[in-house]
Residue, then its C-alpha position, 0 to 999 in steps of 0.5 A: m500500500s502507498f499514498v501521497v499527502f501534500t501539506k504546506y509547512p509551516a501553515a499546516f503545522g501551526g508553527t513558524v520558521n524564524l531562523v535560517g538553517l536546515y530543518k529535519v522532517s519525520v513522518s510517523a504512522t499513527a496506526l501500528l505498523m512494522t516501522p513507526v517512521v514512514a518517511t524522513g526528509r529535510f528542507q532549507v530556510g534561507l534568506t533568499d529565494n535562490l542560492a545562485y543567480q544569473r547576473t541581472v536577475p533580482v535577489l529577492i531577500r526576506a527574513n521573519g522573526y524580528f520585533p514589529l517595526d524594528n530597524v533591521t540592518v542588511n549587509l551584502a558583501q563580497g569578501s570585505t567589500s560591501a555591495p553598492n548601497f550596503p549596509t542599509t536599514k529596513r524597517a520590519d513590518t507589523n508582523g516582523l517580516v522584512s523583505l527587499t530586493w537587490l537588483t544586480t546589473i551587468g556590472t555586479p561582480l561575479g562570485s560568492y556573496l554573504l548576506t546578513m540581517s540584524g535587528t536594533s531591538t530584536p534579540t540576536k538570533n541563534p543561528a544568526d540571519s546569515q547566508t551565502f549565495i553566488i552571482y554567475p554570468t548571464n548567458a545570452t543567445i545571439s540569433g542571426l549574427l551576421l559578420s561581414k568576414g569569417s576572419i580578420e587580421r589584427t589591424e583590420a576592421l569587422e562589421f557585424s549586425m544583429g537584430g537591427w543593430r550595426g556595429q564596427g570594431s577591431g580586435l573584437q573578442l567574440h565568444 
């Protein structure tokens, strides 16, 4: 015999998840079976909606468990260097939720970032609101790229066009 049950956590369990980390789930049978534990699993609670992003994709940031209307310091750093406009302060809503979006750009450096959050009045969380994520290059597909020549010498110019846009250059690197 087998069955599938879907449920939403934490709504169906009457609890909340205010701390980042790895949570374990265990499903037990209420009737007598050979093995009372039917299934186990894990889920991750983080501060961002993904662990990796293509450059130019928005990073959605969300944390819960702060005092209502608390001023929360949000820092985003790559190594010891904070990202532009960080650290910043964001006020928690009346339910203690803090949410914001970081809009990455074409010039956003690639690599690993550390996101940290802490409240002014809210006691220090254990574990702290901290998470790493990665920014990687954005893939671009250019269909219909037309070149004036198949190859050029270092001193020659190349004319190219794509989607109605035209340009010229010498020493271009096409990947």
